[in-house]
C-alpha positions as a printed Julia matrix, in Angstrom:
127×3 Matrix{Float64}:
   8.83    8.67    8.25
   6.77    9.24    5.13
   8.0     7.26    2.19
   6.92    8.31   -1.24
   4.47   10.91    0.05
   4.66   13.97    2.21
   8.19   15.14    1.31
   8.99   18.83    1.64
  10.25   19.84   -1.81
   7.67   20.82   -4.41
   9.03   18.22   -6.87
   8.73   15.57   -4.18
   5.18   16.66   -3.34
   4.13   16.49   -7.01
   5.66   13.04   -7.49
   4.26   11.78   -4.19
   0.84   13.25   -4.79
   0.66   11.62   -8.22
   1.61    8.23   -6.78
  -0.9     8.56   -3.94
  -3.69    9.83   -6.16
  -3.24    6.96   -8.65
  -3.24    4.33   -5.91
  -6.26    5.9    -4.22
  -8.13    6.08   -7.54
  -7.46    2.38   -8.19
  -8.66    1.46   -4.7
 -11.82    3.56   -4.94
 -12.66    2.23   -8.41
 -12.18   -1.44   -7.67
 -13.04   -2.01   -4.02
 -16.23   -1.43   -2.06
 -16.01    1.54    0.29
 -16.09   -0.75    3.33
 -13.01   -2.76    2.21
 -10.34   -2.42    4.92
  -7.06   -0.82    3.82
  -3.75   -1.53    5.57
  -0.26   -0.23    4.94
   3.26   -0.83    6.05
   5.16    2.46    6.7
   3.99    3.97    3.44
   2.06    6.88    2.02
   0.9     8.8     5.0
  -0.78   11.25    5.36
  -1.26   11.84    1.64
  -2.94    8.5     0.95
  -5.39    9.15    3.79
  -6.43   12.43    2.17
  -6.72   11.03   -1.36
  -8.52    7.85   -0.35
 -10.88    9.35    2.2
 -11.62    6.0     3.85
 -10.47    6.1     7.44
  -9.18    4.29    9.28
  -6.19    2.91    7.38
  -4.58    0.24    9.5
  -0.83    0.61   10.08
   0.9    -2.78   10.22
   4.06   -2.88   12.31
   6.53   -5.65   11.57
   6.7    -8.89    9.66
   4.47  -10.83   12.04
   1.63   -8.31   11.63
   2.0    -8.51    7.83
   1.96  -12.31    7.91
  -1.15  -12.27   10.11
  -2.86   -9.86    7.71
  -1.95  -12.09    4.74
  -3.81  -15.09    6.19
  -6.78  -13.12    7.56
  -9.96  -14.48    5.92
 -11.63  -11.06    5.76
 -11.51   -8.88    2.63
  -8.8    -6.24    2.54
  -5.95   -4.63    0.65
  -2.38   -3.94    1.78
   0.06   -1.29    0.54
   3.65   -2.48    0.92
   7.0    -1.84   -0.74
   7.9    -4.44   -3.35
  11.29   -4.88   -1.66
   9.71   -5.79    1.68
   7.12   -8.05    0.05
   9.75   -9.95   -1.95
  11.63  -10.61    1.29
   8.48  -11.81    3.09
   7.2   -14.0     0.23
   9.96  -16.5     0.91
   8.67  -17.19    4.42
   6.51  -20.25    4.87
   3.96  -18.34    6.98
   3.2   -15.8     4.2
   0.97  -16.94    1.32
   1.4   -15.63   -2.2
  -1.23  -12.93   -2.74
  -2.39  -11.31   -5.97
  -1.09   -7.87   -6.84
  -4.09   -5.6    -7.07
  -2.18   -2.52   -8.26
   1.34   -1.15   -8.28
   2.99    2.25   -8.65
   6.52    3.54   -8.66
   7.6     6.66   -6.86
  10.68    8.08   -5.26
  11.66    7.89   -1.61
  13.24   11.32   -1.19
  14.23   10.52    2.39
  16.43    7.66    1.22
  17.23    8.96   -2.25
  15.98    5.94   -4.17
  13.14    4.61   -6.25
  10.25    3.05   -4.35
   7.96    0.47   -5.91
   4.67    0.14   -4.07
   2.42   -2.9    -4.33
  -1.21   -3.12   -3.37
  -1.88   -6.72   -2.4
  -5.3    -8.12   -1.87
  -6.97  -11.08   -0.39
  -8.27  -12.83   -3.53
 -11.91  -12.19   -2.61
 -11.48   -8.47   -1.82
 -11.93   -6.71   -5.15
 -13.62   -6.54   -8.51
 -11.04   -7.93  -10.98
 -12.11   -5.59  -13.86
């Protein structure tokens, strides 16, 4: 299910498109084109179109997120703030810097959605 992007109503599409376009602009401006991008059940397919950097890795489950968090390669991860706050308490998940964040609306669930872009500390230009 698309969360925050790809909803059917025109209001939802405008809100989702704005969220996706702002996140994609931040990623393009501050990361090299070859920087891997991963996500966790968020922003598809709109982010793919706005970012234009395939492939975007889809992480499935907490173990995959924890493995990504300790991976020594550069990369950024899009994840809901709610899910990240739950995972941060686990010993196996290091605290990572927040590269960018945006708020949107999950029309499927009828609630606000805060999206974080986390990075490995060496993955971006901190401008």
